[in-house]
C-alpha positions in Angstrom: -13.3 60.2 70.5 -15.3 57.0 70.5 -16.9 57.9 67.1 -13.5 58.3 65.5 -12.5 54.9 66.8 -15.6 53.3 65.3 -15.0 55.0 61.9 -11.3 53.8 61.9 -12.5 50.2 62.8 -15.0 50.1 59.9 -12.3 51.3 57.5 -9.9 48.4 58.6 -12.7 45.9 58.2 -13.6 47.1 54.7 -10.0 47.1 53.5 -9.4 43.7 55.0 -12.5 42.2 53.1 -11.3 43.8 49.9 -7.8 42.4 50.2 -9.2 39.0 51.1 -11.4 39.1 48.0 -8.4 40.0 45.8 -6.2 37.1 47.2 -8.9 34.5 47.4 -8.4 31.5 45.1 -11.6 30.6 43.4 -11.8 26.8 42.6 -14.7 25.7 40.3 -16.8 22.8 41.2 -16.4 19.8 38.9 -19.4 17.6 38.0 -19.3 14.4 35.8 -22.4 13.6 33.8 -22.3 10.5 31.5 -18.6 10.9 31.1 -18.7 14.6 30.2 -16.8 17.0 32.5 -18.8 20.1 33.7 -17.0 23.0 35.4 -19.2 25.3 37.5 -17.9 28.7 38.4 -20.4 30.9 40.1 -23.4 31.2 37.8 -21.3 30.1 34.8 -21.2 26.6 33.4 -18.1 25.6 31.5 -18.2 22.3 29.4 -14.9 20.5 28.8 -15.3 18.4 25.7 -13.6 14.9 25.9 -10.8 14.2 23.5 -11.9 12.3 20.4 -10.0 9.1 19.8 -8.9 8.5 16.2 -9.0 4.8 15.1 -8.6 5.2 11.3 -5.5 6.4 9.4 -6.0 6.8 5.7 -3.9 8.2 2.8 -2.2 7.4 -0.5 0.0 8.5 -3.4 -0.6 9.2 -7.1 2.2 9.4 -9.6 2.3 10.3 -13.3 5.3 10.0 -15.6 5.4 11.0 -19.3 8.2 10.7 -21.8 8.0 12.0 -25.4 10.6 11.8 -28.2 9.9 13.6 -31.5 12.3 13.2 -34.4 12.2 14.7 -37.9 14.9 14.3 -40.5 17.2 13.0 -37.8 20.5 11.9 -39.4 21.4 9.7 -36.5 18.3 7.6 -37.0 15.6 6.5 -34.5 11.9 6.9 -34.2 9.4 9.1 -32.4 7.9 7.6 -29.3 5.6 8.4 -26.4 5.5 6.6 -23.0 3.1 7.1 -20.1 3.2 5.4 -16.7 0.7 6.1 -14.0 -0.1 4.6 -10.6 -2.1 5.1 -7.4 -1.6 3.5 -4.0 -4.1 4.0 -1.2 -4.3 2.6 2.4 -6.7 2.5 5.3 -5.3 1.3 8.7 -7.5 0.7 11.8 -6.3 0.3 15.4 -8.4 0.0 18.5 -7.4 -1.6 21.7 -6.1 -5.0 20.7 -7.4 -5.1 17.2 -5.6 -3.9 14.0 -6.7 -4.0 10.4 -4.4 -2.7 7.6 -5.6 -2.6 4.0 -3.6 -1.4 0.9 -4.5 -1.2 -2.8 -1.9 -0.5 -5.5 -2.7 -0.1 -9.2 -0.2 0.7 -11.9 -0.7 1.1 -15.7 1.8 2.1 -18.4 1.8 2.4 -22.2 4.3 3.0 -24.9 3.7 4.2 -28.5 6.2 4.0 -31.3 5.2 5.1 -34.7 7.4 2.9 -37.0 6.2 -0.5 -35.9 3.2 -2.8 -36.1 0.8 -2.6 -33.1 2.1 0.9 -32.3 0.6 1.1 -28.8 1.8 -1.6 -26.4 1.5 -2.2 -22.7 4.6 -1.7 -20.5 3.2 -1.9 -17.0 0.0 -3.4 -15.6 -0.6 -4.7 -12.1 -3.4 -4.7 -9.5 -2.4 -5.7 -5.9 -4.8 -5.7 -2.9 -3.6 -6.8 0.6 -5.7 -6.7 3.7 -4.5 -7.9 7.2 -6.6 -8.3 10.3 -4.9 -9.1 13.6 -5.6 -9.6 17.4 -2.8 -8.6 19.8 -1.2 -11.5 21.7 1.6 -9.4 23.2 3.3 -6.0 22.5 4.6 -6.9 19.1 3.0 -10.3 18.2 -0.5 -10.7 16.7 -2.7 -13.6 15.5 -3.4 -12.4 12.0 -5.4 -13.4 8.9 -4.3 -11.9 5.6 -5.9 -11.8 2.2 -3.7 -11.1 -0.8 -5.2 -10.7 -4.3 -3.2 -9.9 -7.5 -4.1 -9.6 -11.2 -3.8 -7.2 -14.1 -6.3 -4.9 -15.9 -5.7 -5.3 -19.6 -4.8 -8.1 -22.0 -1.1 -8.9 -22.4 0.5 -10.0 -25.7 3.7 -11.7 -27.0 4.9 -9.9 -30.1 7.0 -11.7 -32.7 7.9 -11.7 -36.4 7.7 -15.0 -38.3 10.6 -15.9 -40.5 10.3 -14.4 -44.0 7.5 -12.0 -42.9 7.7 -8.2 -42.8 4.9 -7.8 -40.3 4.7 -8.5 -36.5 2.1 -10.8 -35.1 0.8 -10.9 -31.5 -0.4 -13.7 -29.4 -2.5 -13.2 -26.3 -0.8 -14.6 -23.2 -2.7 -13.0 -20.3 -5.8 -11.0 -19.5 -7.9 -9.6 -16.6 -8.1 -12.4 -14.0 -6.0 -14.6 -16.3 -4.0 -15.0 -14.3 -5.5 -13.9 -11.0 -4.0 -15.0 -7.6 -5.9 -15.1 -4.3 -4.0 -16.1 -1.2 -5.6 -16.4 2.3 -3.3 -17.1 5.2 -3.6 -17.3 9.0 -0.6 -17.3 11.3 1.7 -15.4 13.7 2.4 -11.7 12.8 5.3 -9.7 14.2 4.8 -6.0 13.8 6.9 -3.0 14.8 6.6 0.7 14.3 9.7 2.8 14.6 10.1 6.4 15.9 10.3 7.8 12.4 6.9 6.1 11.6 8.5 3.4 9.4 7.0 -0.1 9.8 8.1 -3.7 9.7 5.7 -6.7 9.4 6.6 -10.4 9.3 3.9 -13.1 9.0 4.5 -16.9 9.2 1.5 -18.9 8.2 1.3 -22.7 8.3 -2.3 -22.5 7.1 -2.4 -20.9 3.6 -4.8 -21.4 0.7 -3.7 -20.2 -2.7 -6.0 -20.0 -5.8 -4.9 -19.5 -9.3 -7.7 -18.1 -11.6 -7.7 -18.2 -15.4 -11.1 -16.8 -16.6 -10.1 -16.5 -20.3 -11.3 -19.6 -22.1 -8.6 -19.7 -24.7 -5.9 -19.7 -22.0 -7.7 -22.1 -19.7 -8.1 -24.6 -22.6 -4.3 -24.9 -22.9 -3.7 -25.1 -19.2 -2.0 -21.8 -18.8 -0.6 -20.8 -15.5 -0.8 -24.3 -14.1 -4.6 -24.9 -14.2 -6.0 -28.2 -15.5 -6.9 -27.7 -19.2 -10.5 -26.6 -19.4 -10.6 -25.6 -15.7 -10.8 -22.0 -14.4 -9.4 -22.3 -10.9 -6.5 -24.3 -9.4 -6.5 -24.6 -5.5 -3.4 -25.3 -3.4 -2.8 -25.8 0.3 0.5 -24.9 1.9 2.4 -22.5 4.0 3.6 -19.0 3.4 6.0 -16.4 4.6 5.4 -12.7 4.1 7.3 -9.7 5.1 7.0 -6.0 4.3 8.7 -2.7 5.2 7.0 0.7 4.7 8.7 4.1 4.5 12.2 3.0 5.6 14.3 6.1 5.4 17.5 5.4 3.5 18.8 9.0 3.3 17.3 12.4 3.5 14.2 12.5 1.2 14.8 8.9 0.1 12.5 6.2 1.3 12.1 2.5 0.6 9.0 0.3 0.5 9.1 -3.4 -0.2 7.2 -6.6 0.3 8.2 -10.3 -0.2 5.7 -13.2 -0.3 6.8 -16.8 -0.4 4.4 -19.8 -0.8 5.1 -23.5 -0.9 2.6 -26.2 -1.7 2.5 -29.1 0.8 2.4 -31.6 -2.1 5.8 -30.3 -3.4 7.1 -28.7 -0.2 10.2 -26.6 -0.8 9.3 -25.4 -4.3 8.6 -21.7 -3.7 6.4 -19.3 -5.5 8.1 -15.9 -5.1 6.6 -12.4 -5.4 8.9 -9.5 -4.6 8.0 -5.8 -5.0 10.4 -2.9 -4.2 9.9 0.9 -4.6 12.6 3.4 -3.8 11.3 7.0 -3.9 13.6 10.0 -4.1 11.6 13.1 -3.4 12.6 16.3 -5.0 9.9 18.5 -3.6 6.2 18.3 -2.6 5.1 17.5 -6.2 8.1 16.0 -8.0 9.9 12.7 -7.3 11.9 9.9 -8.9 10.8 6.3 -8.4 12.7 3.1 -8.9 10.3 0.1 -9.0 11.4 -3.5 -9.2 9.2 -6.6 -9.4 10.4 -10.2 -9.4 8.1 -13.2 -9.8 8.9 -16.9 -10.0 6.3 -19.6 -10.3 7.3 -23.1 -11.6 3.8 -23.5 -13.0 4.2 -20.5 -15.3 6.0 -21.2 -18.6 7.4 -18.2 -20.5 7.2 -18.1 -24.3 10.7 -17.7 -25.8 11.7 -16.0 -29.2 12.5 -19.4 -30.6 9.0 -20.7 -30.1 9.7 -22.8 -27.0 8.5 -22.1 -23.5 10.2 -22.7 -20.2 10.2 -21.8 -16.5 12.0 -18.5 -15.9 12.4 -15.6 -13.4 10.1 -12.7 -14.4 11.7 -9.3 -13.9 10.3 -5.8 -14.3 12.3 -2.7 -13.6 11.0 0.9 -14.0 12.7 4.2 -13.4 10.3 7.1 -13.5 10.6 10.8 -13.0 7.5 12.9 -12.8 4.6 14.1 -10.7 4.0 12.5 -7.3 1.2 13.7 -5.0 0.6 12.5 -1.4 -2.9 12.7 0.0 
């Protein structure tokens, strides 16, 4: 009888140990070595890799628009033509702790060709814009920022006219690469806000701004084009500036707006503003096709525009483009 009791006791002990083993919660040991987390479970070593922080955000957009008109024996009249407009915009934004650094480069170039005129190929769009802003955070939305803004064109620009009594057009060079070129450096207070839909607003007020007008073409500098002293290549100004920009503001479904406004006033003639305004409305059809409405407005009292009657005067410069074609984000 005692032997039976011993056997039953051993069975209960064995079953109890098995049940305890099944219900037992195994908690791995955690070890930290140089910031890396190591999980130790029995003889196994599990390594949990730390999350990698991303400080840079890069991307851009390329667009290409082509228009062709071919006429042959067309009773209504007209002429064959070809137009091409292309542009690329790239950005690189950096953010780490209290430091931000945003950089953007935009290049646009357009040409038209019309077969029944002198100088058949003519430029329709040409601009180069580089903006870089570095800031240190003062509070949640305010930064102490330094911004560099550089603008020019890539190809020579001409004024076309036809002298009285002549059957041929003539052209006069009125601009070129770095003629003019504008470089503006400013330091001031920057308000920045990023919305939930990732659109952005930036406003910079700078009482310390240096602006340099560059005319490297000798024939243009000799006549004092764009406000430089005749014979000089650079004109320096000190003043204050106000700059604001909006990026990817959603107007409607698949319609976004990007714009920037830059105002500069020379302390010597305070109140007379140099105005640069750029606006792009993008209506996205699908991943590869979109319509773009681009508007540029420039006013500079030192720039005199040649008129058809041979005179020149101060005037508001306006460029408006409506393009439909390929648009690729990357």
